[in-house]
Structure formats: structure tokens, C-alpha cells
C-alpha positions in Angstrom: -8.6 -3.4 -18.6 -7.5 -6.9 -19.3 -10.8 -8.5 -18.1 -11.7 -12.1 -19.2 -15.3 -12.5 -20.3 -15.8 -15.8 -18.7 -18.8 -16.9 -20.7 -16.7 -16.9 -23.8 -14.2 -19.4 -22.5 -15.8 -21.9 -20.1 -17.3 -24.6 -22.5 -19.5 -27.6 -21.7 -17.3 -30.7 -21.0 -19.7 -33.2 -19.5 -22.7 -34.4 -21.7 -24.9 -37.3 -20.6 -27.5 -37.2 -23.4 -25.7 -37.1 -26.8 -26.7 -34.4 -29.2 -25.1 -33.4 -32.5 -22.5 -30.6 -31.8 -23.9 -27.3 -32.7 -21.1 -25.6 -34.6 -20.1 -22.0 -34.1 -20.9 -21.3 -37.7 -24.7 -22.0 -37.1 -26.8 -19.0 -36.3 -29.0 -18.3 -33.4 -32.2 -19.4 -35.3 -30.8 -22.9 -35.6 -30.0 -22.9 -31.9 -33.5 -21.7 -31.0 -35.0 -24.4 -33.2 -32.9 -27.0 -31.5 -33.9 -25.7 -28.0 -37.6 -26.0 -29.0 -37.3 -29.7 -29.6 -34.8 -30.6 -26.8 -36.5 -33.0 -24.3 -33.8 -33.2 -21.6 -32.6 -30.5 -19.3 -29.0 -31.4 -19.9 -29.5 -30.9 -23.6 -31.3 -27.6 -23.0 -28.4 -26.4 -20.8 -25.8 -27.1 -23.5 -27.9 -25.4 -26.2 -28.5 -22.4 -24.0 -24.8 -22.1 -23.3 -24.1 -22.2 -27.1 -26.7 -19.4 -27.4 -25.0 -17.3 -24.8 -21.7 -17.6 -26.7 -23.3 -16.8 -30.0 -25.4 -13.8 -28.8 -23.5 -10.4 -28.8 -26.3 -8.3 -27.4 -25.8 -7.8 -23.6 -29.6 -7.2 -23.2 -30.5 -10.5 -24.6 -27.9 -13.2 -23.4 -28.6 -12.7 -19.7 -32.1 -14.0 -20.2 -30.5 -17.3 -21.6 -28.2 -17.3 -18.5 -31.1 -17.1 -16.1 -32.8 -20.0 -18.0 -29.7 -22.2 -17.4 -29.7 -21.1 -13.8 -33.3 -22.0 -13.3 -32.8 -25.5 -14.9 -29.7 -26.3 -12.7 -31.3 -25.1 -9.4 -34.5 -27.1 -10.2 -32.6 -30.4 -10.8 -30.2 -29.9 -7.8 -33.2 -29.9 -5.5 -34.1 -33.4 -6.6 -32.6 -35.6 -3.9 -32.5 -38.8 -6.0 -30.4 -37.3 -8.8 -27.3 -39.2 -9.7 -23.9 -37.9 -8.6 -22.7 -37.6 -12.1 -25.8 -35.6 -13.1 -25.4 -33.4 -10.0 -21.8 -32.7 -11.0 -22.9 -31.6 -14.4 -25.6 -29.2 -13.1 -23.2 -27.8 -10.4 -20.6 -26.8 -13.1 -23.3 -25.2 -15.2 -24.7 -23.3 -12.2 -21.1 -22.0 -11.5 -21.0 -20.8 -15.1 -24.2 -18.8 -14.7 -22.7 -17.1 -11.6 -19.6 -16.1 -13.4 -21.7 -14.8 -16.3 -23.8 -12.7 -13.9 -20.6 -11.4 -12.3 -19.3 -10.3 -15.8 -22.6 -8.4 -16.4 -22.6 -6.8 -13.0 -19.0 -5.6 -13.5 -19.8 -4.2 -17.0 -22.6 -2.3 -15.4 -20.4 -0.9 -12.7 -22.0 -2.9 -9.8 -18.6 -4.0 -8.3 -19.9 -5.5 -5.0 -22.5 -7.6 -6.9 -19.9 -8.8 -9.4 -17.5 -9.9 -6.5 -20.4 -11.8 -4.9 -21.4 -13.6 -8.1 -17.7 -14.6 -8.9 -17.1 -15.9 -5.4 -20.4 -18.0 -5.5 -19.2 -19.5 -8.8 -15.7 -20.1 -7.4 -17.1 -21.8 -4.3 -19.0 -24.3 -6.5 -16.0 -24.9 -8.8 -13.7 -25.6 -5.8 -16.4 -28.0 -4.4 -16.5 -30.0 -7.7 -12.7 -29.6 -8.3 -13.3 -27.8 -11.7 -9.7 -26.6 -12.1 -10.3 -24.8 -15.3 -13.3 -22.9 -14.0 -11.4 -22.2 -10.7 -8.6 -20.6 -12.7 -10.9 -18.4 -14.8 -12.8 -17.2 -11.7 -9.6 -16.4 -9.8 -8.4 -14.3 -12.8 -11.7 -12.4 -13.0 -11.8 -11.7 -9.2 -8.2 -10.5 -9.6 -9.2 -8.1 -12.4 -11.9 -6.6 -10.3 -9.5 -6.0 -7.3 -7.0 -4.5 -9.8 -9.5 -1.9 -11.0 -10.5 -1.2 -7.4 -6.9 -0.4 -6.5 -6.5 -3.4 -4.1 -3.1 -4.5 -5.7 -2.0 -7.1 -3.1 -5.3 -9.0 -3.5 -5.2 -8.6 -7.3 -1.6 -10.0 -7.6 -2.5 -12.9 -5.3 -5.5 -14.0 -7.4 -3.6 -13.6 -10.7 -0.8 -15.8 -9.4 -3.2 -18.4 -8.1 -4.9 -18.5 -11.5 -1.5 -18.6 -13.4 -0.3 -21.6 -11.4 -3.4 -23.6 -12.1 -3.4 -22.6 -15.9 0.2 -23.8 -16.2 -0.7 -27.1 -14.6 -3.5 -27.5 -17.1 -1.1 -26.4 -20.0 -3.9 -23.9 -21.2 -1.6 -21.6 -23.1 -4.3 -19.0 -24.0 -5.3 -18.6 -20.3 -1.6 -18.5 -19.3 -1.1 -15.6 -21.7 -4.2 -13.8 -20.3 -2.8 -14.1 -16.7 0.6 -13.0 -17.8 -0.9 -9.9 -19.5 -2.8 -9.0 -16.4 0.2 -9.4 -14.1 2.4 -7.4 -16.6 -0.2 -4.6 -16.5 0.1 -4.4 -12.7 3.9 -4.2 -12.9 3.6 -1.5 -15.6 1.4 0.7 -13.4 3.7 0.3 -10.4 6.8 1.4 -12.4 8.4 -2.2 -12.3 9.0 -1.8 -16.0 11.6 -4.7 -16.4 9.2 -7.2 -14.8 6.4 -5.9 -16.9 8.4 -6.2 -20.2 9.4 -9.8 -19.2 5.7 -10.7 -18.6 4.5 -9.2 -21.9 7.3 -10.7 -24.0 6.6 -14.1 -22.6 2.8 -13.6 -23.2 3.5 -12.4 -26.8 5.6 -15.5 -27.6 2.7 -17.8 -26.3 0.0 -15.9 -28.3 2.1 -16.1 -31.5 2.6 -19.9 -30.9 -1.2 -20.5 -30.5 -2.0 -17.8 -33.2 -4.2 -15.7 -30.9 -4.6 -12.5 -33.0 -6.7 -10.7 -30.4 -4.3 -11.5 -27.7 -1.3 -10.5 -29.8 -3.0 -7.1 -30.5 -3.6 -6.5 -26.8 0.0 -7.4 -25.8 1.5 -5.2 -28.5 -0.6 -2.3 -27.1 0.7 -3.1 -23.6 4.3 -3.2 -24.8 3.8 0.2 -26.4 2.5 1.5 -23.0 5.6 0.3 -21.2 8.0 1.9 -23.8 5.9 5.2 -23.4 6.5 4.9 -19.6 10.3 4.5 -20.2 10.3 7.7 -22.4 10.9 5.8 -25.7 8.0 7.4 -27.8 9.4 6.0 -31.1 9.2 2.4 -29.9 5.9 3.1 -28.2 4.3 4.4 -31.4 5.8 1.4 -33.3 4.0 -1.1 -31.1 0.8 1.0 -31.0 0.6 1.1 -34.8 1.1 -2.7 -35.0 -1.6 -3.2 -32.4 -4.0 -0.8 -34.2 -3.5 -2.5 -37.6 -4.3 -5.9 -36.1 -7.4 -4.7 -34.2 -8.7 -3.0 -37.4 -8.2 -6.3 -39.3 -10.3 -8.0 -36.5 -12.8 -5.2 -36.4 -12.3 -5.2 -32.5 -13.8 -1.8 -31.7 -12.8 -1.7 -28.0 -9.3 -2.6 -28.9 -9.2 0.1 -31.6 -10.6 2.6 -29.1 -8.0 1.8 -26.5 -5.1 1.9 -28.9 -6.2 5.3 -30.5 -6.4 6.7 -27.0 -2.8 5.6 -26.4 -1.5 6.9 -29.7 -3.2 10.3 -28.9 -1.3 10.4 -25.5 2.0 10.2 -27.5 0.9 13.1 -29.8 -0.2 15.1 -26.7 3.3 14.5 -25.1 4.9 15.7 -28.3 2.7 18.9 -28.4 0.7 17.9 -31.5 -2.7 18.8 -30.0 -4.7 18.5 -33.2 -3.7 14.9 -33.8 -4.1 14.0 -30.1 -7.6 15.4 -30.0 -8.5 13.6 -33.2 -7.4 10.3 -31.7 -9.1 10.9 -28.4 -12.5 11.9 -30.0 -12.4 8.8 -32.3 -11.7 6.6 -29.3 -14.6 8.2 -27.3 -17.0 7.6 -30.2 -16.1 3.9 -30.3 -16.3 3.5 -26.6 -19.8 5.1 -26.5 -20.9 2.8 -29.3 -19.6 -0.3 -27.3 -20.9 1.1 -24.0 -17.5 0.8 -22.4 -17.9 3.0 -19.3 -14.3 2.8 -18.2 -13.0 3.6 -21.7 -15.4 6.5 -21.9 -14.2 7.9 -18.6 -10.5 7.5 -19.8 -11.3 9.3 -23.1 -13.0 12.2 -21.4 -9.9 12.6 -19.1 -7.6 12.5 -22.2 -9.6 15.1 -24.0 -9.8 17.3 -20.9 -6.0 17.1 -20.5 -5.4 18.1 -24.1 -7.9 21.0 -23.9 -6.2 22.2 -20.7 -2.8 22.2 -22.3 -4.3 24.2 -25.2 -5.5 26.7 -22.6 -9.2 25.9 -23.2 -10.0 25.8 -19.5 -13.8 25.8 -19.6 -14.0 22.9 -22.1 -11.3 21.1 -20.2 -13.4 21.4 -17.0 -16.5 20.1 -18.6 -14.7 16.9 -20.0 -12.9 16.3 -16.7 -16.1 16.4 -14.7 -17.6 13.9 -17.1 -14.7 11.6 -16.6 -14.7 12.0 -12.7 -18.5 11.3 -12.6 -18.1 8.1 -14.5 -15.0 6.8 -12.7 -16.6 7.4 -9.3 -19.7 5.4 -10.5 -17.4 2.6 -11.4 -15.2 3.0 -8.3 -11.8 2.7 -10.2 -9.2 4.5 -8.0 -6.6 4.8 -10.8 -8.8 6.9 -13.3 -10.3 8.8 -10.2 -6.7 9.7 -9.2 -5.7 10.9 -12.7 -8.9 12.9 -13.3 -8.9 14.6 -9.8 -5.3 15.6 -10.4 -6.4 17.2 -13.7 -9.3 19.0 -12.0 -7.1 20.3 -9.3 -4.9 22.0 -11.9 -7.9 23.4 -13.8 -9.5 24.8 -10.7 -6.2 26.3 -9.6 -5.9 28.0 -13.0 -9.4 29.4 -12.7 -8.6 30.6 -9.2 -11.1 28.3 -7.4 -8.5 27.2 -4.8 -10.9 25.5 -2.4 -12.0 23.1 -5.2 -8.4 22.7 -6.4 -7.4 21.7 -2.8 -10.3 19.2 -2.5 -9.3 17.6 -5.9 -5.6 17.4 -4.8 -6.6 15.6 -1.6 -8.8 13.1 -3.6 -5.9 12.6 -6.1 -3.4 11.8 -3.3 -5.9 9.5 -1.6 -6.5 7.5 -4.7 -2.8 7.5 -5.8 -1.7 6.1 -2.5 -4.3 3.2 -2.6 -3.0 2.0 -6.0 0.8 2.6 -5.9 2.1 2.4 -2.4 5.1 0.6 -1.0 2.8 -2.2 0.4 1.4 -2.8 -3.1 4.9 -2.9 -4.7 6.2 -5.3 -2.0 3.2 -7.6 -2.6 3.9 -7.7 -6.4 7.6 -8.4 -5.9 7.0 -11.0 -3.2 4.5 -12.9 -5.4 6.9 -12.8 -8.3 9.6 -14.5 -6.2 7.1 -16.9 -4.7 5.9 -17.9 -8.2 9.6 -18.5 -9.4 10.4 -20.4 -6.2 7.3 -22.7 -6.6 8.2 -23.6 -10.1 11.8 -24.3 -9.2 10.7 -26.4 -6.2 8.2 -28.5 -8.3 10.9 -29.2 -10.9 13.5 -30.0 -8.3 11.2 -32.4 -6.4 10.7 -34.6 -9.5 14.4 -34.8 -10.1 15.0 -35.6 -6.4 12.5 -38.5 -6.4 14.2 -40.1 -9.4 17.6 -39.7 -7.9 16.3 -41.0 -4.6 15.2 -44.3 -6.3 18.6 -45.0 -7.7 20.2 -44.0 -4.4 18.0 -46.4 -2.3 18.9 -49.4 -4.5 22.6 -48.7 -4.0 22.1 -48.2 -0.3 20.3 -51.5 0.0 23.1 -53.4 -1.8 25.7 -52.0 0.5 23.7 -52.4 3.7 24.3 -56.2 4.2 28.1 -55.8 3.6 28.2 -53.0 6.1 26.3 -54.9 8.7 28.7 -57.9 8.6 31.7 -55.7 8.7 30.4 -53.5 11.6 29.4 -56.5 13.7 32.9 -58.1 13.4 34.7 -54.8 14.1 32.4 -54.2 17.0 33.1 -57.6 18.6 36.9 -57.1 18.3 36.7 -53.5 19.6 34.6 -54.5 22.6 37.0 -57.3 23.6 40.0 -55.0 23.2 38.4 -52.2 25.2 37.5 -54.5 28.0 41.1 -55.8 28.4 42.6 -52.3 28.0 40.1 -50.7 30.4 40.8 -53.0 33.2 44.6 -52.2 33.0 44.0 -48.5 32.6 41.5 -47.9 35.3 43.6 -48.8 38.3 46.6 -46.8 37.0 44.6 -43.6 36.3 42.5 -43.4 39.4 45.4 -42.2 41.6 46.6 -39.9 38.9 43.2 -38.4 38.5 42.9 -37.7 42.2 46.2 -35.8 42.2 45.2 -33.7 39.2 41.9 -32.8 40.8 43.6 -31.6 43.9 46.1 -29.5 41.8 43.2 -28.2 39.7 41.2 -27.1 42.7 44.1 -25.2 44.2 44.7 -23.5 40.9 41.1 -22.6 40.4 40.9 -21.1 43.9 43.9 -18.8 43.2 42.4 -17.9 39.8 39.0 -17.0 41.4 40.7 -14.8 44.0 42.6 -12.9 41.2 39.5 -12.5 39.1 37.5 -11.2 42.0 40.1 -8.6 42.6 40.1 -7.6 38.9 36.3 -7.5 38.9 36.1 -5.1 41.9 38.7 -2.8 40.3 36.7 -2.7 37.0 33.5 -2.2 38.8 34.9 0.8 40.6 36.2 2.2 37.3 32.9 1.7 35.6 31.0 3.4 38.5 33.3 6.4 38.2 32.8 6.6 34.4 29.0 6.2 34.7 28.9 9.0 37.3 30.9 11.2 35.0 28.6 10.5 32.0 25.4 11.0 34.1 26.8 14.2 35.5 27.5 15.5 31.9 24.0 14.4 30.7 22.3 16.1 33.8 24.3 19.2 32.9 23.2 19.0 29.3 19.6 18.7 30.7 20.0 22.0 32.6 21.3 23.6 29.3 18.4 22.2 27.3 15.8 23.3 30.0 17.3 26.8 29.9 16.9 26.9 26.1 13.2 25.8 26.3 10.8 28.7 26.6 9.6 28.9 30.2 6.0 28.5 30.9 6.1 31.8 32.8 7.1 33.5 29.6 4.3 31.9 27.7 1.8 32.6 30.4 2.8 36.3 30.6 2.6 36.8 26.8 -0.7 34.9 26.4 -2.1 37.1 29.2 -0.8 40.3 27.8 -2.1 39.5 24.3 -5.6 38.7 25.6 -5.7 41.8 27.7 -4.3 44.1 24.9 -6.8 42.8 22.3 -9.7 42.1 24.8 -10.1 38.5 23.6 -10.7 37.1 27.1 -8.5 34.8 29.2 -6.3 32.3 27.3 -5.7 28.8 28.8 -2.9 26.4 27.9 -1.1 23.4 29.1 2.3 21.7 28.2 2.7 18.0 28.7 6.4 17.4 28.3 7.7 13.8 29.2 11.1 13.0 27.8 12.1 9.3 27.3 15.6 9.9 28.6 17.2 12.5 30.8 17.5 14.8 27.8 15.0 14.9 24.9 14.8 15.2 21.1 11.3 16.8 21.4 11.1 20.5 22.3 8.7 23.4 22.5 9.5 27.0 21.7 7.6 30.3 21.9 8.3 33.9 21.3 6.3 37.1 21.0 7.4 39.2 18.0 5.7 41.8 15.7 2.5 41.8 17.7 2.3 37.9 17.0 2.8 35.1 19.4 4.7 32.2 17.9 4.7 28.7 19.4 6.3 25.5 18.0 6.2 21.9 18.9 9.0 19.7 17.3 10.3 16.2 17.2 14.1 16.1 16.2 15.8 13.1 14.7 16.6 10.7 17.5 16.1 11.0 21.2 18.5 11.2 24.2 21.7 13.0 23.7 21.7 13.1 19.9 18.2 14.4 19.9 19.0 17.0 22.5 21.9 18.3 20.3 19.5 18.6 17.4 16.8 20.3 19.6 19.4 23.0 20.7 20.4 23.5 17.0 16.8 23.9 16.0 15.9 26.3 18.8 18.9 28.4 17.9 17.8 28.5 14.1 14.1 29.4 15.1 15.3 32.4 17.2 17.6 33.5 14.4 14.9 33.2 11.7 12.1 34.9 13.6 13.9 37.5 15.8 17.1 38.0 13.8 15.8 37.8 10.2 12.2 39.1 11.0 10.6 36.2 9.0 6.9 36.4 9.8 5.0 33.5 8.0 5.4 30.1 9.6 5.8 28.3 6.2 8.6 30.7 5.2 10.3 30.2 8.6 10.2 26.4 8.1 11.6 26.8 4.6 14.6 28.9 5.9 14.9 26.5 8.9 15.3 23.6 6.5 18.1 25.4 4.5 19.9 26.3 7.8 19.8 22.6 8.9 21.1 21.3 5.6 23.9 23.9 5.6 24.9 23.1 9.1 24.8 19.3 8.9 25.7 18.7 5.3 27.6 21.8 4.0 29.3 20.0 1.1 26.1 18.2 0.0 28.0 14.9 -0.5 26.6 13.1 2.6 23.2 11.4 2.7 22.2 13.1 6.1 18.6 12.9 7.0 18.8 14.9 10.2 16.1 17.4 10.9 12.7 17.6 12.7 9.0 17.1 12.3 7.3 20.4 13.4 4.1 22.2 14.0 4.7 26.0 13.9 1.9 28.4 14.8 1.5 32.2 14.8 -1.3 33.7 16.9 -2.5 37.1 15.7 -5.0 38.6 18.3 -5.0 42.0 16.7 -8.0 41.3 14.4 -11.0 40.1 16.3 -14.6 41.1 16.8 -17.8 39.4 17.8 -17.1 35.7 18.2 -13.8 36.1 16.5 -10.7 35.6 18.6 -8.1 36.3 16.1 -6.3 34.5 13.3 -4.0 31.4 13.6 -1.4 31.0 10.8 0.6 27.8 10.7 2.8 25.4 8.8 3.0 21.6 9.4 5.9 19.2 8.8 4.9 15.6 9.0 2.8 16.3 12.2 -0.9 17.5 11.9 -2.7 20.2 13.9 -6.1 19.6 15.7 -8.7 22.2 16.6 -11.8 21.2 18.6 -14.7 23.6 17.8 -18.3 23.1 19.1 -17.5 19.5 20.1 -16.1 18.5 16.7 -12.4 17.8 16.0 -11.0 19.4 12.8 -7.7 17.9 11.6 -5.3 19.9 9.4 -3.1 17.6 7.4 0.7 18.1 7.3 3.1 18.3 4.4 4.6 14.9 4.1 8.3 16.0 4.5 10.5 16.9 7.4 12.3 20.1 8.1 15.6 18.9 6.8 17.1 16.9 4.0 14.4 14.9 2.0 14.8 12.2 -0.6 12.0 13.4 -2.9 11.8 16.7 -4.8 12.0 19.6 -2.2 9.0 21.9 -2.2 7.9 24.8 0.0 5.9 24.2 3.1 2.2 25.0 2.8 1.0 28.2 4.5 -2.3 27.6 6.2 -4.5 29.8 8.4 -7.9 29.8 10.2 -10.0 32.4 11.9 -10.3 31.5 15.5 -13.6 31.5 17.4 -13.8 32.1 21.1 -13.8 28.6 22.8 -11.6 26.9 20.1 -9.1 24.4 21.6 -5.9 24.0 19.6 -3.7 21.0 20.1 0.0 20.7 18.9 1.9 17.4 19.5 4.6 15.0 18.4 4.1 11.2 17.7 5.5 10.0 20.9 2.1 9.8 22.8 0.2 8.0 20.0 3.2 5.5 19.4 3.5 4.4 23.0 3.0 0.7 23.5 0.9 -0.7 26.3 -2.5 -1.8 27.2 -3.6 -5.5 27.7 -2.2 -6.6 24.3 0.9 -4.4 24.3 -0.3 -2.3 21.2 0.2 1.3 20.2 -2.0 3.9 21.9 -2.8 5.4 18.4 -4.2 8.7 17.4 -7.8 7.6 17.4 -7.5 6.9 21.2 -5.9 10.4 21.7 -8.8 12.1 19.8 -11.4 10.3 22.0 -9.7 11.5 25.2 -9.5 15.1 23.9 -13.1 15.2 22.7 -14.3 13.7 26.0 -12.5 16.3 28.2 -12.3 19.4 26.0 -14.7 21.5 28.2 -12.4 20.9 31.2 -9.7 23.4 32.3 -6.5 23.0 30.4 -4.4 22.0 33.4 -6.9 19.3 34.3 -6.7 18.0 30.7 -3.0 17.8 31.1 -3.4 15.6 34.2 -5.9 13.4 32.4 -3.5 12.9 29.4 -0.6 12.2 31.7 -2.5 9.6 33.8 -4.0 8.0 30.7 -0.6 7.4 29.0 1.2 6.3 32.2 -1.7 3.8 32.9 -1.5 2.6 29.3 2.3 2.2 29.4 2.3 0.2 32.7 5.5 -1.5 33.3 6.6 -1.2 29.6 9.4 1.1 28.6 8.6 4.5 27.2 9.5 4.3 23.5 9.8 7.9 22.5 9.7 11.5 23.9 6.2 12.7 24.6 5.1 16.4 24.0 1.5 17.8 23.7 0.6 21.6 23.9 -3.0 22.7 24.2 -4.3 26.3 23.9 -7.9 27.5 24.4 -8.8 31.0 23.0 
């Protein structure tokens, strides 16, 4: 973490009572002695700030910080205090808030740290303390970075960088560039990251900032490790480690050792990797670096897992997750939960493995999504544009001055010339116009009459052509509509009839004595034909039902629906594939083979699908059977005892997918009498309407289902239909709508 310890950088710059400068070489005893004999509060504030800088014990310096805060607040309450003195105390008070923010962040109290930093920033903005504003913006950005709020972090970093460049504070510019480079690195924007780090390194070499150089070398090693160049990564890590050891910077040594260990781990040298990780952990425990400790526990756990020492790996990974959750840092939570998911899976604890996998995905999405990458790239372009605009504006001003002088010199000559030409032109026009008007009037009248006759003939001709074209268009439109209506009859014939579904649900419930089954199908296509379809079949004592949304809607969607219905019948009835997940896997292969047989086209046609298999053969007591299902992009909801349970879908369609193809997840649940199961496509939730013309959304759909779950299924269908039609109003339906509900 590239976090700036603000209390080490903001120095006193406004003194009203002169004191001899207390050099950094003097010890705390000298400062305490000077504080004892200081008579004025301004002097006491400056001495206490020097003591804060000199004191390394985080248990002691906060007391000095509180003393400064008390002095400032006391003097700011005095109404008669001069504006210059008030300015001094406001700046000092802002410093105390930022120091408190640093301490709260170090202790893992993130909300309190943000509050302190914002209080300090508000004061700095009020007194226009640009240097203080820049440091506060950088520190707030660092907190948002560690919390996984990348758009906010990159915004605060760029605000800080802009001010630091205006102030020409090279050390602070390097710090901002390092932080921005780290964000680019974590988002995989490696070229942008390298550009930031190399620029940062050049500045640090120029100002001979050895600590900054060591940190940037370490970051460069990390980038090359991301790029897969372990040799270069190790070169930069070793250079960084040597410099940190020279400076005796324990946190830097610990961080670099951890990175070197990760290279050894990648190369399979577990002994060297664990040695580096354990040394790093000892230094981080010594310096009380909670984030570093969490990262080292994760690294040790990863190495032990690769060695096959599952129990020891689990112990270290749990330690890492506990600390990272206390700190609230999404990145390390994501990495550690991913490791725990693998450990639990290897131990056969699949429930815990699944929970950890969900946590990993949640945290990973918060730190590395497309919105975050767009925010980073947009800020990069905005920063470059602002610099260019500022440079161009200065150049334009200078050129404008020269241009204005030239314009002024030519202006007088032009005025004289224009006046002369104008007088001559007016006289000539008057004489010519008098002669011309009389001659033209008769000619214009004759032309107008001729034009009117020509336009009348042209209008008659065009009217006749338009009527013929209208007739042709009407005939063509009728032919097209007749074809589409015929396609609708074909599609309706391919859809499973409600009578079939009703008979097989009734037969299943009677054969297995599960009680009466209820269901409804709300099917509302956008056009005459639909890309959404439902399908059901009874096979091998199981009842299959699918709800699907094919690529597109209208005629293209209808073609895809017919193709998918055909493949479903072939895979279930023809090939006797039983499990829903395997059916979707085979369905995907069939779609790809049918639409992209040569594999050289980027076809993304397919469908989002919820495929369920009801098995009523095993039941007893409250049990109503077993529901097996697989989900492609669309979830499945079950309402049980007034609570809605949502089963997440695999984030991929049944068709060609850009990411690595993996099998669909097989899921199942034991049904309880009274369970209401809902299968749907996205058309209902995505419909625009209401007072503000916004989407209906899944939250609203959940509320309607929960409020009406105890009502008969057909009544629920009417309520859902009335609700969406009322919401839509006069707006156009944007997509096909399909919801199927079943109560066991």
C-alpha cells in the first residue's frame, strides 16, 4: 500500500512568534525542554509538531497531536483573534485531523479515518492551503483504493496530482504517480502502469529520494511479474531489497521479501518461497502492519497448499481472512477467499468451498470490473487533455496579443476603403436597379405562370406514382405479415401446450401422492413471433421444464427458439441425457456446431436458459420431491415459508462465449410442500415505464411475488400481467416477457 503518512510531510509554514529552528538532529528531550519554557501557543504548536515528526512510537505521538488540537480549538473560539492568527491555527487544526485519520486507518477503523481526512480537507480548502489539500486528496484516494472503490480512488489521486504539479512538489508528484501506477497494475493496464512508474522513478532519482526509489523498483518488479517476465521481476526486487536494507526500512524489506517469495513459489521452489514469506511475516508483526500480516498469511497458506499441507494451509488462510475482513480491504479478501475455496474443496467441504467462491467473486468484481477500468482510462485521458489545454492556452494568449496589434493597424485602412467602395457600390446599384426593375417585372410574371403550370403537371404525375407505390407497399406488407403470422402458428405448435403440462403435472402428483400441483405461464411476446420460449417434456419418470431467452427477438429470435426447442427434444428424448447441466452443455455444443461449423466466425448466437427437472418419485412427510436444475445467465427463485431464496446463474449463455468455456453447474434442492418455484427471462424486469420511465427491475418483481405467493397461481398470473401493463402504459414493450410459476 502506497499510503502517505501526512504528519511526516506537512510542515509549519506560518510563524508569528520567532523561535530558533529546532533541527531534526535534536532529540525529543531538547524539544520537551523547549516546550516547557514556551510562552505562546503558536510556539507550542510548532514545537509539538516537531515532536510528532520526531516520535516514532504510535502510542505516544497521538498525545502530542491532541495537545495541538486543543490549543487550536481554544484559540479559534476567541472572537477577537486576528485573521492572520486564525489562519495559522486553522492550518494546524487541519494537520491534527489528518494525523488522526492516519492513525485510524493504521488501526483498521476506515470510516473514522475517512471522516478525519474529510474534516482536514474542508479546513484546507477553506484557507486555500493547496499543499495540504493535495496531501489530503492523496490519502483519501489511498483509503478508497484499499476499499476497492477504484473510480473514487483514481479521481482523488488525479486531483492531488494536478495540484502537486502546479506547486512543482516533485516528491509529492512521484507519490501520486506511484499510487496511480499501482491501480493500473492491479487492473491489468500494464503499459500505463509502467509509464507511471518509470516517470516516478526518474523524478525520485532527480531529487535523490532513496525510499521512493526502493518503493518504485519494487512496483516495477511487480509489473514485470504480472507480464510473466520473472527474470526482470527478480532483478527489480533485488535492487529494491538492497536499498531498503541500506535504509533499514523494515516495512519495505517485508513487502519486497513477500514479492520475491511469490516468484520462487511460481517457479516451484517452495523452500525458498516459505523462507521469504516467514521472514516477511516476522518483520510485519514487528512493525504492526496489519495489511502486510494478512498478505503474508495468505502467501504462506498458498505455498503450503501447493505443497499438499492442507491443514496448515487452512490455518494460515483463516488468519489472513480474519485480518483482511477486519481491515475491509476487498483485494486481499478476494485472494484469500479464493484460496480457502480451493482448500475446502480439496478437503471435501463443498458448502464452505462454495461460500468462499461466492465471496471471492463478490470482492473481485468490486475491485476489477469494467466500470473501474473505464474510470481509470477516462481519468488518464482527462489528465493528459488538461495539461495540453493549459499549455495551449498560454501560447494562444501570447499569439493573440500580437494578432490584436496587427488587426488594430489594419482596421483604419480597411474602414476607409470599405466606406469608399460602399458609396460607389450604393450609387451604382441604385442606377442599375431602376433600369432593371421595370424590365424584369413582366418577365417574372411570365415565368411564374409557366412554373405554376409545370408544377401542377408534376404534382399530378407524382400523385399517380405515389398511389402506385402505396399499392405495391401494401401488397408487400400483407405478404410479409401473412408469412410472419404463419411463422407464429409454427412457433405456437412447437411450444409445449399448457394442456400437456397440466396433464403431466396432474399425473405426476397422483402417481406419487404429492398433492395437487399448480402452475401458470405468463407469455407476452414483443412482436408477432418471439425469441423467448418455454418447453416441457415428461421423460424417465421426470418432468422437465425450460424457460429460455434466445438471441434477439421477432423473426430472428423465433428462428433461434425453434432451433433450440429442436435441440432440447433431441438431447433429452433422443439421447436420453438426464441431468439439466449436461443437457445445457450438449445444447451449447449443438448450437455452436449449427451456427458456426468452421469456427472462424465470431457468432454469439445462443440463449439464456433456466432448465429444471422435477423428480416426484422420492418424497415423504413434508417432502414433495427433488428439483434438479441448471442456470445460464438467468436465476431461479423459490419462495418458501414467506422467504424468497435466489439461486445464482452461471454467468455465460448456452452458446459461443468469449471467456474460457466451462461446464454448467448442476444444482438441486429437496422440495417442500407449498414451495413456489419461479422461472423467468429478463423481459419483465427490463421493461421501461412508471412515472419516470425507468426499468421495472427485479426488486419490484420480488415484491409482487412475495405479496401474492399465497394466492392461486392463475390469479398470480393476472396480477403480474396487470402490473407490467400498468407500468408500461403507453410506452413500447422493449423485449419478450416470459414467467413460469409452479407450486408443489
